[in-house]
N, C-alpha and C positions, 0 to 999 in steps of 0.2 A: 584639691585632688593631688596634682602633678608633686608638689611637695613634698607632700606625703608620701608618695610612692619613692620618688627619689629618698627621702631620709630613711626610708623601708631596707632598699638597697644600699645603703651606706651601712647601716647596721650590720646588714646581713655581712658584707665585704668585711666589715670590721671583725663580726664573730669568726667567720673564715681564716682570716689573717691570724687572731688571736690563738684557733687551734691549728694552726699550720704544722706546726715541730710537733708538739704534743701527741695529736691524734696519729700522726704516722710511726713514729719510736712506739706505738702501743700495738703495733702490726707486726708480722713475721717478715724483717726486711732481707731482701737478698744478699747474700753472703759472698764476696769474690773467694773464686775457689782454688786460682794458683798465683793474686797478689797476696805480697805480704812488704809493709816498707817499713823503714826503721825513720825516727823522730828523735829530737831534742826539744827543749823549752826551758825558756831562762821568765823569771821576773824579776824586773830590774827598778833602779830609782829606790829612794827613800820615802817615808812620809806615805799621804792617802793617794799620792796620783804615781802610776806605776805602767812601764813599757813590757806588754807581752809577748815576748817574740817566740815564734815557733818556727822551726827548721823540720822539713819534709825532704826526705830522698825519694823522690818520686821517678827518678831513672827517666824514662819515655812518655812517663803517664803526665797528658799535657796540663792538667789541674785536679786541684780537689778540693770539695767542698767539708767545711768542720762544721760538727754543730757544737756549741759550746754553752755549758751549763754555766752561768756566772755565780751560781749559788745566790744566796740572799745578804753574801759579806760583800759582794764586789757588785759592779756596773759599767758598764758601758755606755759613753754619751755618744748618743747614737749621731745626731746634730754635728758634734765635732769630728766625728770619725766620717762623715759624710762632706762636711768644710774640708777635708784634710784629704781627700784621695789624690791631688794633686801631690801631697807630700808622698805617696806610696801607700795610705793605707786601703785595703780591700774594700771591697761592697761586702755591707753587712746586712743581714733582714731578721729583725728579732720578732718572736711570738707574739708582743703586744708592746702599747707602747711602756716606756720606763720612767718610773720617776725617780730620779735622780737624786730629792732632797728625804727620801725614806731611811730612817736608821734601819739595820740590820734584823733589829729584832721585831721588827714590822713590815717588810719587806718579803717580798714571794721572791723564788728564783726565777730565773729568766732562761731561757735558751735561744740565742742567737747564732745564726744561720753566717757562714762566712765564705767567701769564695776566696779560694788561693789561684791563682793563676802566676805565682811564681812559687819555687820553693822556699823562698823565706818570707816570712810575713810577721809585720809587729802591730800591735793596735792599744791603744791607750787604754788603760783599764783602773777604776778608781774603789777605793775603800767604802763602805759605810763605815757611817759611826756605829762603835759598840756601845751597847748596854757598860755603864759603869764598873767595875770589878774592885778586888781587892789588890791588884798589880796593875802597874803602868802600861803595861801591853800584852796583846794578845797576839796570839798565834793563827791565823785564818789561811784555807786552803782553795785553790782554784782545781778541779779535775782536769785532766787531758780529755778533748774534746774527741768524739765520735767523727771518725771519717770516711769520707764516701769517694769514689771514683766514677767520672763518665762512662755509661755503657751505651748509652741512646742519646746520639746528641745529630743535632741538622744534619753534620755532614755526611751523615750514614744512613737517616731515617728521615724524607721530607714530611714525613704524616709522622710527629714525635708521640701523639697521642696513642695511634694506633700501634707505632713500634714498642712502644711501653705495654700494651695492653698482651700482644704475641710473647714479647721475653717473660713476662711473670706469668701469663699461663705455661710455658715451657717449665720454666724454673718451678713454679709451685710458690713462691713468694712473691713481696712486692718491692718495688724499687721506689727510692727515696724520690719525689718530685721536688725538685728546688730547680733554682733558675739557674740557665745557661752564660749569662753574662750580666752587667752590672744594672740590667734593668730585671723588676721582679718576674716578668713573665719576657718569650716563651719558658717553659720549664721542662728541662731535661732529666733524663733516666739516670739515677745514680746507684751503685752497689756500694756494700759499707765494706770496706777492707781493714785486713787485721794490723793492727802494728807494735812493733817492740823496740823495747827499751825504752818506755815513756812512764812517768808517772807523775804524780799532780805537783804543782809548786807551790811552796807556802811561802808567807811573808808576813813580818808582825806589826801591827797597827797600835795607835795611841789609844789608852781607854782611861777614861776620868775615873780616879778614886771615891768609891764608897765615904770613904771617912773625911773626904772636901764639901760632901753634898750639904754640910748645915752650912759653911762658909758661902757656900755659891747661894744655897737661899736667903742668906741674912745679906750678904752683897744684891742680889738682887731688889729685896723689898726695900733696902734701905735706897738702891737706887731711884726706886718708882715713887717714893716719900719725897724726896729730895727734889726730884721733876715735878711731882704734883706741888707741891708747897710752891716751888718757882713760878709754875703757873698763876696758880691761885695767888701770890704777891703782885705779880705783874698785873694782874685784871684787876686787882685792888687799887692798885696806883693810879693806872687808867680812868678807873672809876671817880677817883679822888681828883684827879685833875681836869676831869669835866664840870664837875661842879666847880672848882675854882674859877672855870673862866665861864 
């Protein structure tokens, strides 16, 4: 009985986490009325593994929260980022578990929350394998994230939930509820801020050629046949050897 209750709670928490960003983004979120920030972004390194660097000119704003849309073409390895916190990677909060093995044509897009406590953040991102095509490379892009700044924090509001509810009622919009620090809770209230000077960043990724598909299929079948034949031969030799003894 107790195990069933615990399992239900775990599933409920997983569902809430899975809808964490998607549900909030569907609401009318509060927009900053007097803040505009500028930003730049680069996608460095060659091959499938990139460094995504974002520079935010926040001036006196202490930190920001980004909602990254990785699209179906990229993924973030959350375990890699968590293990690299000591290297300067920021805390990240994915909307749901990310399958790092799925190819681009079967993977959903993911939204990942990123807590920026500095004005310069770098995250490792990885290309997903693309479907075979007629060209050796394909260009894929990752959009600029939506950016939020804190307006309800523990420093100013001892009761965070009450502070967020009061501000939402006054402004007639919803604050983004997102982590105040490296842990998922407590959650602060964040308003969205306009960003200028930004655009999506793109990268070329190697793609398998459709004209090579017959060669790949024949090679794979040949490898399977050779392996199977070797196993049969070894088993036959052992059987003959056991008969002789």
